[in-house]
N, C-alpha and C positions, 0 to 999 in steps of 0.2 A: 256869277253872283256867291255860289259857295266859299268860291276861294278869297271874293273881297270881303263877305260880310259875315262867313260862318256856318249861316242857315239860309233857307229860303221858302217858300210854299210854293208847292207844283200842283197840278191838277192833269194827272197821268191819262194819255190817252190809250186806247187798244183795251185787250180782254186779257192778258196773258194773267192780272193779278185779280180776275173774277174768282169769287165771289166778296172777296174782301174789298179789294178796290174796283168801284164802277167807272171805266174808261168815262172822262168830261163830266162825271157828276161828283165824285168824292175827291178831297184834297189831302195832300200828307205834308208834312214837315220835315226837310230832309237838311241833316246838319254834318257838320265837316267832320269826319272822323277824328277821334281822339284816341280811340285803343283799335285792336285787330277785330273786325267783324268775328261774331261765334254763330252757330248751327242756331236757326228759328230767327237771325237778323234780317231785316229788311233794307236789302241795300241799293246802292243807286251805283253801276258801272258802266262804263264808256264801252258800248259795241262799234266795231269799226272804228272808223274816224271820230263821228260826232254824237252817234246815237247814246243818249241814257238811257238805261234801261231799270226798270226795279223788279229783281225779284228777291228771292229768301234763300239763305245761306243754307244748305241740306247738310253738308259737312265741310270744315275747315282744316286744314294740311298745310302746317307752315306758311306757305306765300301762296299756295293754292287753294281755291276753293270751288267747290260743285254748288251749283247754285239751281232753282228751278222756278220758275212763275206758278202761282197755285191752282190757274186755269190751262196748267202744259203737262205733258207728259216727256218731254224731252231734257234731258241734265245738260247742262253747261259750264265749262271750265274755264274759270277764271283766273288771271294771275291778281295779286293784290294789287299793282300799281293801277289795276283799271277800275278798283272800287275808291269811288269818289266822296261818298257820303253814306249816311243812314239816315232812314225814317225813325223818327222819334215820335210823331205825332198822327195822328190820320182823322179827318172831319167826313163824318156817313152822316147823311139825312140831316144836316148844318148842325150837328152835335159834336165836338171834339172830342177826342181819346187820345190818353198816353198808352205808348206800348206794355206798360206795365198795367194796364186796366185787366182785369182775370177775364172778363170774357175773350178778350183778344189771346191772351195768354193759351187758355184753354184752346180756342181755335187752331192757333197757330201748333200747340202740343200735337192734335190730332191730326192736324193736317201733313205736317211732315213725317211724324211716326207712323202714319199708314201711309208713305208714298209708295211703298212694294205694294198695296191696293191698286192705290188711285192711277199708277203708272199703264198696266195693262188695261182697264177701263178706260181712261181717257184717250191711248193708242186706236183702240177700238172706235171709239165715240169719233175721232177724228178721219179715220178711215172711211166710218159709214157717211159722212158729212161731204169726203169728198167724192164718194159715189154716188150721191144723190146730187151733187151739184153738177154732175157731169150728164 
């Protein structure tokens, strides 16, 4: 759809983008890339052969990107050809917001700029969760 229409609406699944996107509850508008993604952008990339993933750009270098889900501590290294689209709007609690929406921009800046604090905390959180599951 993205290749054919230039945009599509998706209801993402999973927990990697919490608290911003709640899997199965919130929707996003994904548009075909017109420019190179930059820091803070929310991109859709293909992992493996077919799995589409929405994560945030942490760092952009030439044709390589470091990205991470908002609810994740692991950094991912993605090539530019893997990135297929960019999120331009999102729907939360039935209300649509543009990514230029001030509260969203503040959230993104805080979430990405404090990644150095978030990563160790989320790492410990995930280790504790794993131990409790056993």
